[in-house]
N, C-alpha and C positions, 0 to 999 in steps of 0.2 A: 195641678200647680196653676196658680193665678198670678199673672204678671201684668202690671199696669204702668204704661208710659204716659207722661203728661208733658206737653210742650206749651210753654207760656213765656212771653217776653224774651223770645229768642233762646230759651234754654229748655232742654229735655231732661226730665228727672223721672226716677222710679218712685211711685207712691203706693200706699197700702190700700187706699179706698178712693171711691169716685164721688165727687160732689155733683149732684144732679144739675146744678147750674152750669156745669161745663158743657152739658149736652144741648143747651138751648141754641137756637139759630143765631142769636146775637152774641154768643160767647166768643171770646178771643183765644180759647183754649182748644188744642187738638189732643185727642185721647186715643191711645191704642191699648186694647185689652186683649191679652193672649191667654187662652185657657188650654192647657196641656193635660189631656185626660182628666177633665174636671170631675170631682165627686159631686154628689147631689147638692151639698151645701154651696160649693163654688158655682155650680151651674145656675143657682137661683138668681145670680146677677143678671142673667139674660131676661128674666121675667120681671124682677122687682125693680131694677134700675133702668134697663133699656126698654122694657115693655115690648119685646118682640112678639110677633104672632106665635101662638102656641104650636101651630103646625111647623113653622120654621125652626122653632126651638127643638121640637121632637125630632126633626130630620137631623139637626146639628148634633144631637146627642145619641142618635141611633147608629146602627151599623153602616157599612160601606154603601154609598150611593153613587150613581153615575153623575158626571158633571152636568150642572144646569145653572140657570140664572133666573131669578124671580124678583119682581118689583112689588114692594109692600108700601107704596106711597112715598113716604119720606126716607126710605132706606132700601137698599138692594140686598138680596141674599144670594150668595154664590156658593156652589160646591165645585171645587177643583181637586186635582190629584197630584200629589208629589211622590217621588220615589221613596219606597220603604226600605231604608238601608239596614233594617233589622232582619230582612228576609235572608234565608239560607243562600249559600253560594250557588251560582248558576240558576237563579230563580228571579224572574222579573215580577215584582210585586209593588203595588202602590198603596198609599193611604190617603183618604180624603181629608181636605182642609176646607172648613166652612168659613165664609166671610160674611159679616154683616157690615155694610158700608153706609155711613150717613155723612151729613155735611161736616160734622165736627168730630166724628169718631170712626174707628175701625175696630171690629171685634173678630178675632180668629179663634176657631175651635178645631182641635185636632186630637185624635185618639192616642197619640204617642209622640215621641221626640221627632221634631221636624228640623232637619239641618238648615233648610232654607230660612225658616222663621228664626232659627237661632242665629244665623249669620246676620240677618237684617237687624235683629234685636241688639247684637253687639255693636253694629255700626250706628244704630239709632242712639245709643248712649254716648258714643264718642263724638258723633257729628249731629248737632242739633238741627241741621238743615234737612235731614231725612224726614223727620216728622213735621218739621216746620213748613214743608211744601204742602202739607195737607194729607188727609186720610186716603184720598184717591191716588196720589202719587206714591204713598207708602204701599198701598195695595199693589200698584204696578210693580214696584221694586220687589215685593215678595213673589209675585207671580213670575216675573222675569227670572228670578233666581231659581224658582221651582222648575221652569222650563229648561233653563240651562243645565240643570242637574240630569236631564234626560240624555244629554249627549254622550257622557261616558257609558251609560247603560246600553245605548244603541250601538256604540262601538264594540262593547263586549258581545252583544248578540251577533254582530257581523263577524267578529273573530271566531265565535263558536260555529257559525255557519261555514266559514272558510275551512275550519278544521274538519268539520263533518264531510264537506265536499271532497276533501283530500282523502279521507278514510273510505268514503263510498266508492271512489273510482280506483283506489289503490288496493285496499284490502277490506272489501265490504263483508260484513258479518251480520247474521240475523239480529244480534244484540243491538246493532245501531238503530234499529227501528224505534226502540224505546227512547233513545236520546233525541232522535228526530222529532218524535211526537212531543217530547218535553219542550223543545224549542218552539214547536208549532203552538203549543199552549201559551208560551210566553209572548209570541208574536200576536196571538189572538187577544191576549190581555192588553198589549200595547195598543192595538187598534180600537178596542172597546173604550179605552180611556182617551186617546189622543183625538179621535174624530169629534166626539161631542165637546171636548175641551176647546178644540179649534172653533167650533160654532159659538161657544160662550164668549170667548175673547173677541170673535168677529163682531158680535153685537156691541161689545164695548168700543171696538174700533170704529164702528159705524155711528156712534153717538146716538144710540136709541134711547138713552136715558139722560135727562137734563143734568145730572150730577157730573157727567163726564164732559169736560171742557174740550175745545178743539185741540189745544196744545197737548193735553194728555191722551187724546184719541190717537195722535201720531205715535206715541209711545206704545199704546196697546196694538197699533197696527204692526209695529216691529215684532212684538211677541206673536202676533197672529201669523206673520210670515214664517217665523221659526216653527210654529205648530203645523203650518201647511207643509213645510219641508219634512217634518217628522211623520205626518200623515202619509205623504208620498213614499217615504222610506218604509213605513209599516206595510203599505200595499205591495211594495217591491219585495220585502221580506216574505210576505205571505205567498206570493207567486214563486219565489225562489225555494221556499221550504216545500211547497207542493211538488215542484219539479224535482227537488232533491229526493223526496220520498218515492216518487215514481221511478227515478233512476235507481234508487236502492232496491226497490222491489223487483225491478227488471234484472238487476245484477244478481240478486239472490236467486231469482228464477232461472237465470242462465246457468248459474253455478249448479243448481239442483238438476237442471236438464243434463249438464255434463256428467254429473255423478250417476244419474240414472242411465245415461248412455253407456258408461263404462260397466256398470253392474249388469246391464242387459247383454252387452257383448260377452261378459264372463259367463253369465247364465246360458247364453246361446251356445258358446263353445263347449260347455260341460254337458249339454243335453245329449249329443251323440256319445260322448265318453261315458256318461252315466248309463245310457242304453247298453253299450257294449259290456261294461263291467257288470251290469245287472243281469244281462243275458247269460254270461258265462259264470255268474255267481249262483245260478240256480242249482238245486240238488238233483239234476238230471244229466244224463250223458249227452254231450254235444260233440259234433265232429271236430276232430283236431287235424284233419287233412294229412294224416300220416306223420304228424310231428309229435315229438315228445312233449311232456308238460312244460319243461324248461324252455325248449325252443319255441313252443307256441306262445309262451308268456312274452318273449322278446318280440315275436311277430305282432302280437296284439299291441304291445307298447309302441312299436314303431308305427303301426297303423293309426293309433289314437293321436300320436304326435303329428303325423302327416295330415290327419283330418283337422287338427287344431290350426296348424299353419295354413292349410288350404282355406279355412274359413276366415282367418285373419287377412289373407291376401284378397279374398273376395270382398270383405267389408271395406278394405282399403281402396279397391278399385271402384267400388260404388260410392266412395266418399262418405261412408257412414262413421268412420273413425279417422 
């Protein structure tokens, strides 16, 4: 899907095609082109109209990339990540959004539906000032919306961690290890995205590129602060999930030790009983000490019971059980 927004004379409209004159430095027109999962024909606009570098176009149309920023002279190429809301429940996943930023234009490329871009697009049509402030301000608005969408997902991760902590310390089960490792994978995904994304926005906030004015650098600094907070939370989550996994493994190990202790006690108690019953179960004559078969059976039964209780008392005195 190809969507083109044009701002001219204080009005923002949707158009079907781009006039190359709009992209000239002396033009009074601001253009935003959004490509949502473009097909080969739609993607040709990146080469034929904007004449972007072939490597940048290849990256924009390729699979998932880590966040980065590159300067190609008169335009910037950025890769940032937004939340992928099409991912299954209880899974943290992102999709990359590619930005081509010039003096008079902004081009966004993404492999699927982006709620952040959709929200900004709706506002852009209703409020001409959004695109009227220029492509850099528009890109800031999109990035700010993308970063804000991280907060609900972070809170979901925190709720899942709280629930797992409760289960680990109240009724830990071996099956919890899989759920803990799933959250660990999500936290790792968060760290892999947020940290380099923070560095990208930090370069915009420090005005390393002439296209970023001082006023807009303050806006990017605010986004940078949010990403720093997200980075700190991701590190905290990583430490927390590691501690949670260690606590779970210790709890399971302690439960296993308790089970093995009980089984060992049972086996130890039955060892003399097995010896006695095995001895008198042989097909040879053994002394009955002048007792009949029935009386001797009850004597043996009493003796085995006494041995069992004696061993239990001994284990208890030694604090083995």
